[in-house]
FIKOLZA-1660 file (N, C-alpha, C; in steps of 0.1 Angstrom, whole numbers, plus 5000, padded with zeros to 4 digits):
% residues 115
   i   px   py   pz ch aa at
   1 8352 2078 9865  A  Q  N
   1 8346 2088 9868  A  Q CA
   1 8336 2090 9852  A  Q  C
   2 8323 2094 9859  A  V  N
   2 8311 2094 9851  A  V CA
   2 8313 2108 9846  A  V  C
   3 8314 2108 9834  A  Q  N
   3 8306 2120 9828  A  Q CA
   3 8295 2119 9818  A  Q  C
   4 8286 2131 9823  A  L  N
   4 8275 2131 9813  A  L CA
   4 8275 2144 9807  A  L  C
   5 8271 2145 9799  A  V  N
   5 8272 2161 9784  A  V CA
   5 8259 2159 9776  A  V  C
   6 8253 2173 9782  A  E  N
   6 8241 2172 9776  A  E CA
   6 8238 2186 9768  A  E  C
   7 8238 2185 9755  A  S  N
   7 8237 2190 9744  A  S CA
   7 8222 2194 9739  A  S  C
   8 8219 2203 9729  A  G  N
   8 8204 2201 9724  A  G CA
   8 8193 2212 9725  A  G  C
   9 8194 2220 9741  A  G  N
   9 8183 2230 9746  A  G CA
   9 8185 2240 9737  A  G  C
  10 8176 2253 9739  A  G  N
  10 8178 2260 9732  A  G CA
  10 8161 2264 9731  A  G  C
  11 8160 2277 9723  A  L  N
  11 8143 2284 9721  A  L CA
  11 8137 2277 9712  A  L  C
  12 8127 2271 9714  A  V  N
  12 8122 2271 9703  A  V CA
  12 8103 2278 9706  A  V  C
  13 8095 2281 9695  A  Q  N
  13 8083 2285 9698  A  Q CA
  13 8072 2273 9699  A  Q  C
  14 8061 2276 9709  A  A  N
  14 8051 2266 9711  A  A CA
  14 8051 2257 9693  A  A  C
  15 8043 2245 9697  A  G  N
  15 8050 2237 9687  A  G CA
  15 8051 2231 9677  A  G  C
  16 8062 2243 9679  A  G  N
  16 8080 2233 9680  A  G CA
  16 8086 2223 9687  A  G  C
  17 8099 2216 9676  A  S  N
  17 8103 2205 9685  A  S CA
  17 8117 2210 9688  A  S  C
  18 8125 2201 9694  A  L  N
  18 8139 2199 9695  A  L CA
  18 8143 2184 9700  A  L  C
  19 8157 2185 9697  A  R  N
  19 8162 2171 9702  A  R CA
  19 8177 2175 9713  A  R  C
  20 8164 2164 9727  A  L  N
  20 8185 2168 9729  A  L CA
  20 8191 2153 9736  A  L  C
  21 8207 2153 9735  A  S  N
  21 8213 2147 9736  A  S CA
  21 8222 2142 9746  A  S  C
  22 8229 2130 9756  A  C  N
  22 8236 2131 9761  A  C CA
  22 8238 2117 9765  A  C  C
  23 8257 2124 9767  A  T  N
  23 8265 2109 9756  A  T CA
  23 8272 2111 9770  A  T  C
  24 8272 2100 9775  A  A  N
  24 8283 2095 9791  A  A CA
  24 8296 2084 9788  A  A  C
  25 8308 2092 9792  A  S  N
  25 8318 2088 9792  A  S CA
  25 8320 2077 9811  A  S  C
  26 8329 2067 9813  A  G  N
  26 8330 2063 9822  A  G CA
  26 8319 2056 9831  A  G  C
  27 8319 2050 9821  A  S  N
  27 8306 2041 9829  A  S CA
  27 8302 2030 9820  A  S  C
  28 8300 2014 9822  A  D  N
  28 8297 2004 9811  A  D CA
  28 8277 2013 9812  A  D  C
  29 8280 2024 9801  A  F  N
  29 8260 2023 9794  A  F CA
  29 8258 2013 9789  A  F  C
  30 8261 2003 9782  A  I  N
  30 8248 1992 9782  A  I CA
  30 8239 1988 9792  A  I  C
  31 8249 1990 9803  A  L  N
  31 8245 1983 9813  A  L CA
  31 8235 1992 9821  A  L  C
  32 8233 2006 9822  A  S  N
  32 8230 2017 9830  A  S CA
  32 8214 2021 9823  A  S  C
  33 8204 2025 9835  A  A  N
  33 8196 2031 9829  A  A CA
  33 8198 2048 9827  A  A  C
  34 8194 2049 9817  A  M  N
  34 8194 2066 9814  A  M CA
  34 8180 2074 9815  A  M  C
  35 8178 2086 9820  A  G  N
  35 8167 2094 9825  A  G CA
  35 8170 2106 9820  A  G  C
  36 8159 2111 9819  A  W  N
  36 8160 2130 9816  A  W CA
  36 8150 2131 9825  A  W  C
  37 8150 2143 9832  A  Y  N
  37 8143 2147 9846  A  Y CA
  37 8146 2162 9837  A  Y  C
  38 8136 2175 9842  A  R  N
  38 8137 2186 9842  A  R CA
  38 8129 2197 9855  A  R  C
  39 8131 2208 9857  A  Q  N
  39 8137 2214 9865  A  Q CA
  39 8127 2229 9865  A  Q  C
  40 8119 2232 9864  A  A  N
  40 8111 2248 9863  A  A CA
  40 8113 2256 9874  A  A  C
  41 8118 2271 9872  A  P  N
  41 8118 2272 9879  A  P CA
  41 8105 2281 9893  A  P  C
  42 8113 2279 9905  A  G  N
  42 8103 2270 9916  A  G CA
  42 8099 2260 9922  A  G  C
  43 8100 2250 9909  A  K  N
  43 8094 2237 9912  A  K CA
  43 8105 2228 9914  A  K  C
  44 8103 2217 9919  A  Q  N
  44 8107 2205 9923  A  Q CA
  44 8115 2198 9905  A  Q  C
  45 8124 2193 9907  A  R  N
  45 8129 2186 9900  A  R CA
  45 8121 2174 9894  A  R  C
  46 8116 2170 9886  A  E  N
  46 8105 2158 9876  A  E CA
  46 8108 2150 9866  A  E  C
  47 8105 2134 9866  A  L  N
  47 8112 2127 9859  A  L CA
  47 8103 2127 9845  A  L  C
  48 8108 2133 9832  A  V  N
  48 8101 2130 9821  A  V CA
  48 8100 2117 9816  A  V  C
  49 8113 2109 9812  A  A  N
  49 8112 2100 9808  A  A CA
  49 8131 2085 9808  A  A  C
  50 8124 2080 9808  A  L  N
  50 8132 2064 9809  A  L CA
  50 8137 2058 9803  A  L  C
  51 8145 2052 9798  A  A  N
  51 8151 2045 9791  A  A CA
  51 8159 2037 9795  A  A  C
  52 8156 2019 9801  A  R  N
  52 8161 2011 9805  A  R CA
  52 8163 2003 9793  A  R  C
  53 8169 1988 9793  A  S  N
  53 8174 1982 9788  A  S CA
  53 8158 1977 9781  A  S  C
  54 8159 1981 9771  A  G  N
  54 8138 1970 9760  A  G CA
  54 8132 1974 9767  A  G  C
  55 8131 1987 9777  A  D  N
  55 8122 1997 9781  A  D CA
  55 8120 2008 9788  A  D  C
  56 8115 2019 9780  A  T  N
  56 8106 2034 9781  A  T CA
  56 8092 2033 9788  A  T  C
  57 8097 2045 9797  A  N  N
  57 8085 2052 9800  A  N CA
  57 8083 2068 9804  A  N  C
  58 8075 2070 9804  A  Y  N
  58 8073 2089 9804  A  Y CA
  58 8061 2087 9813  A  Y  C
  59 8069 2106 9812  A  A  N
  59 8054 2113 9826  A  A CA
  59 8046 2117 9816  A  A  C
  60 8030 2117 9822  A  D  N
  60 8019 2115 9818  A  D CA
  60 8019 2131 9811  A  D  C
  61 8026 2139 9813  A  S  N
  61 8025 2151 9806  A  S CA
  61 8029 2154 9794  A  S  C
  62 8041 2141 9789  A  V  N
  62 8048 2141 9775  A  V CA
  62 8041 2130 9769  A  V  C
  63 8036 2120 9780  A  K  N
  63 8031 2110 9765  A  K CA
  63 8027 2114 9751  A  K  C
  64 8031 2107 9739  A  G  N
  64 8026 2110 9731  A  G CA
  64 8036 2124 9722  A  G  C
  65 8043 2136 9727  A  R  N
  65 8046 2140 9722  A  R CA
  65 8063 2144 9720  A  R  C
  66 8070 2130 9735  A  F  N
  66 8083 2131 9736  A  F CA
  66 8089 2120 9734  A  F  C
  67 8097 2116 9729  A  T  N
  67 8101 2095 9722  A  T CA
  67 8117 2100 9727  A  T  C
  68 8122 2086 9738  A  V  N
  68 8134 2088 9741  A  V CA
  68 8138 2078 9736  A  V  C
  69 8154 2073 9737  A  S  N
  69 8160 2063 9728  A  S CA
  69 8176 2065 9728  A  S  C
  70 8181 2049 9727  A  R  N
  70 8191 2060 9729  A  R CA
  70 8202 2048 9720  A  R  C
  71 8216 2045 9718  A  D  N
  71 8218 2048 9709  A  D CA
  71 8235 2041 9721  A  D  C
  72 8233 2026 9725  A  N  N
  72 8246 2019 9731  A  N CA
  72 8259 2020 9724  A  N  C
  73 8257 2017 9709  A  A  N
  73 8269 2018 9703  A  A CA
  73 8282 2035 9706  A  A  C
  74 8273 2040 9710  A  K  N
  74 8277 2061 9705  A  K CA
  74 8277 2064 9722  A  K  C
  75 8269 2057 9730  A  N  N
  75 8266 2055 9746  A  N CA
  75 8258 2073 9750  A  N  C
  76 8247 2068 9743  A  T  N
  76 8243 2084 9740  A  T CA
  76 8228 2081 9741  A  T  C
  77 8225 2088 9744  A  V  N
  77 8205 2087 9746  A  V CA
  77 8199 2101 9744  A  V  C
  78 8189 2103 9739  A  Y  N
  78 8182 2112 9733  A  Y CA
  78 8164 2118 9735  A  Y  C
  79 8167 2124 9739  A  L  N
  79 8149 2130 9737  A  L CA
  79 8145 2137 9728  A  L  C
  80 8138 2136 9719  A  Q  N
  80 8130 2140 9708  A  Q CA
  80 8118 2146 9715  A  Q  C
  81 8116 2158 9713  A  M  N
  81 8109 2165 9719  A  M CA
  81 8097 2170 9709  A  M  C
  82 8087 2168 9711  A  N  N
  82 8080 2174 9697  A  N CA
  82 8062 2178 9706  A  N  C
  83 8057 2192 9694  A  S  N
  83 8043 2193 9698  A  S CA
  83 8050 2202 9714  A  S  C
  84 8061 2210 9717  A  L  N
  84 8064 2215 9725  A  L CA
  84 8052 2230 9731  A  L  C
  85 8056 2224 9747  A  K  N
  85 8043 2240 9749  A  K CA
  85 8050 2248 9759  A  K  C
  86 8048 2259 9766  A  P  N
  86 8050 2270 9765  A  P CA
  86 8053 2264 9785  A  P  C
  87 8049 2251 9787  A  E  N
  87 8048 2247 9801  A  E CA
  87 8057 2239 9800  A  E  C
  88 8065 2235 9788  A  D  N
  88 8079 2221 9793  A  D CA
  88 8092 2231 9790  A  D  C
  89 8087 2245 9796  A  T  N
  89 8102 2254 9791  A  T CA
  89 8110 2248 9810  A  T  C
  90 8121 2244 9810  A  A  N
  90 8130 2245 9822  A  A CA
  90 8141 2238 9817  A  A  C
  91 8153 2237 9828  A  V  N
  91 8169 2232 9827  A  V CA
  91 8162 2208 9824  A  V  C
  92 8165 2205 9816  A  Y  N
  92 8164 2197 9814  A  Y CA
  92 8180 2185 9817  A  Y  C
  93 8176 2178 9827  A  Y  N
  93 8188 2171 9824  A  Y CA
  93 8190 2154 9828  A  Y  C
  94 8206 2151 9819  A  C  N
  94 8201 2139 9820  A  C CA
  94 8209 2131 9836  A  C  C
  95 8201 2115 9838  A  R  N
  95 8208 2109 9844  A  R CA
  95 8210 2098 9841  A  R  C
  96 8224 2093 9846  A  L  N
  96 8229 2079 9845  A  L CA
  96 8227 2073 9859  A  L  C
  97 8223 2058 9862  A  E  N
  97 8221 2048 9869  A  E CA
  97 8228 2039 9868  A  E  C
  98 8240 2034 9874  A  D  N
  98 8249 2024 9866  A  D CA
  98 8240 2010 9874  A  D  C
  99 8251 2001 9868  A  W  N
  99 8240 1986 9878  A  W CA
  99 8244 1984 9892  A  W  C
 100 8248 1993 9901  A  G  N
 100 8252 1991 9915  A  G CA
 100 8242 2000 9918  A  G  C
 101 8235 2008 9911  A  G  N
 101 8227 2020 9917  A  G CA
 101 8232 2031 9923  A  G  C
 102 8243 2035 9916  A  T  N
 102 8245 2051 9915  A  T CA
 102 8238 2060 9908  A  T  C
 103 8236 2069 9913  A  A  N
 103 8233 2080 9900  A  A CA
 103 8241 2093 9899  A  A  C
 104 8244 2087 9885  A  Y  N
 104 8250 2102 9878  A  Y CA
 104 8245 2119 9874  A  Y  C
 105 8244 2127 9875  A  W  N
 105 8235 2140 9864  A  W CA
 105 8249 2148 9860  A  W  C
 106 8243 2153 9844  A  G  N
 106 8246 2161 9835  A  G CA
 106 8240 2171 9839  A  G  C
 107 8252 2183 9831  A  Q  N
 107 8250 2195 9847  A  Q CA
 107 8236 2206 9839  A  Q  C
 108 8234 2203 9831  A  G  N
 108 8214 2201 9821  A  G CA
 108 8214 2213 9809  A  G  C
 109 8206 2210 9803  A  T  N
 109 8209 2223 9792  A  T CA
 109 8186 2228 9794  A  T  C
 110 8193 2244 9789  A  Q  N
 110 8179 2248 9788  A  Q CA
 110 8170 2251 9779  A  Q  C
 111 8155 2244 9778  A  V  N
 111 8153 2244 9768  A  V CA
 111 8134 2255 9773  A  V  C
 112 8137 2263 9764  A  T  N
 112 8129 2277 9765  A  T CA
 112 8116 2276 9750  A  T  C
 113 8104 2279 9760  A  V  N
 113 8090 2273 9747  A  V CA
 113 8087 2287 9746  A  V  C
 114 8089 2297 9737  A  S  N
 114 8076 2307 9735  A  S CA
 114 8065 2307 9728  A  S  C
 115 8055 2316 9738  A  S  N
 115 8048 2314 9735  A  S CA
 115 8039 2318 9721  A  S  C
% end
């Protein structure tokens, strides 16, 4: 059974930073694609960043401000968020896609950026 546990959300002022963590268990982490998504109230869930083996991708809205990284030894993926804006306020979800294409989601962590 794959489980994803997220942490690191919270309340921060605009211009501040947060780092989210997501630790996976029950999956062959090194073969998995890891992603961060977010969902703001009244909006659809959207991709923020992807971290595949040797490759990363970002939504245009976060390029230059957010950095995704993974520590395969710890089965953990991180999302470093700098220069946060009020429009970054959302519930952030970690997603794991295993080698067979099955996706799993974390429970979500709230990020609130005050102006």
